[in-house]
N, C-alpha and C positions, 0 to 999 in steps of 0.2 A: 607150673603143679596149683591143682585147680580149690576150690574152695573146701569138698570134701576130705581132698587131700594135707592140707593145710593143719583145718581142721583137728585131726587122725595124730598127725608132729604133736601141732599143741598140747593133744591130749596126753601123749607124752609128757613129755616133759617138762609140763603142769603138773604128771605126778611124780619125779623124779627130785624136782621142786617142792612137793606136797605145798603149793597151792590149792586151799578147798576151794577155794568159793569157785577160780577160776577151773579144775578138771567138772565140778558141777557144772555147773556156763555150762560150759564144753560138749560132759557127757546131753545135758536134756536138749542142743540145740541136733547131735547124735541122734538124738533120740525125733524128736521130730521128722526126722527127716530118717531113720528107719521105721517111722509105719503110712510115710502116703508112700515108702518103693514097695513097702509088702502089698501096703493094700490098695497102689490106684497100677501096681506091679514094671514100673515105670523104671530109667537113672533119671533123677533131676539133671539139672545142670544147673549151676551155678546162681544165672535168675531164677528160679524153685529154689534155689539155698537158701540167697536176700533175699526172698519172700518169705520166707518162714522165719528167721530169720530178725525179719522186718515185727513177725504174724507176731513169733515168742516175745517183742519187744513192748509190741501194743496191751499186749496182755499183762504183761511186771508191771507196765504201765500206770490199769487202770484198779492192780492190787495195787500195790500204791497206795493211792483217791480213794480206796477200801478202809485200807489199813491205819491212813496217816487221821481216818473218822475213825476210825474203834478207837485211839490211841496211842497205838501199837509203834514205839517208834527199832523195835528189835525188830522185824520185818521189813516195814524198810524200812527200813536199812543195807536186812537181805535179798531184798525185794535190788534192792536199788544199783546193788554193788553187781547183777547180777547182769540189770543189764549197766552196766559200761561194760561190761566185756563180752558180748553181742554188739554193741557196737564196734569194736575193735575188727567184726568181722562183715563188719558195711560198710561201699564205699566213701570215701570223702562226702559229707555231705556241705549243700549249696549251703553259700551266702548269704543271708536274705538280700541285699543287692544283686546278686549272680539269678535270684527266683525270680526278683523281681523285674526284671535284664529280660528273663526269657519272656518271662507270663505275658505281657505288655509286647514280646515280637509274636504271640501264637494270637491270640489280641485280636493282635493286624490282620494273621493272618485268615484266624475265622469268620470275621469282619465282627468278632461282639462287640456288641453297645450296651448294652444293658446289662442285666440281668433272669434278663428272662435266659442271654443265649449262658448261660453259664451254663453247665450239660456238657453244649459244645465245648466253649474252654478248658472244662473239665474231664471230659476227654480223653483231647489231645493231652494237654499239659498230663496225667499222671502215663501216658505214657515216652510223651516223652523225658521225665524227670525220675519215670524208674530206677526204685533204693538206692538213688540222690536226694531224697526230696521229703520228705516225708504229707502225705496224704489230707494233713490236722494246717499245716504247713504250709502247702497249696492252692490248698480249703480258703483259705485266711489271706490269702493276697489276690486272689478274685475278689472276692468280695468286697478287699482293698479296691480293687485298679475295675471296676464294669460299677462301687458304689456312685 
């Protein structure tokens, strides 16, 4: 079953069970998918959907930071609940140890030795860890290992 089909099935289930947060979150994901499919006139693959979900999580985390700064705890909670639902549709994320081991391997393959080589490492790492590690975590790990 594709990710889009899974989302539609979960939407139906959430509607039946009156799970408002899950229903609204899945609708938000479906809206992002439809917008891209209509604008670009193409069918999205599971990888494309995962990228969209990651983008949605990033947007909501930025909103959470702004709401915290404005002391709007009600909105922080709402956004966090949506992030939690979005996370259900991402592949299992790598642990820090797994990410570090993978990064060391990539650094050895690219022959990186200093921060000047960060671009080469980041390019290879983002392709290798697409969907299973956040770009921010990858960036922090590269800085840690190359520093």
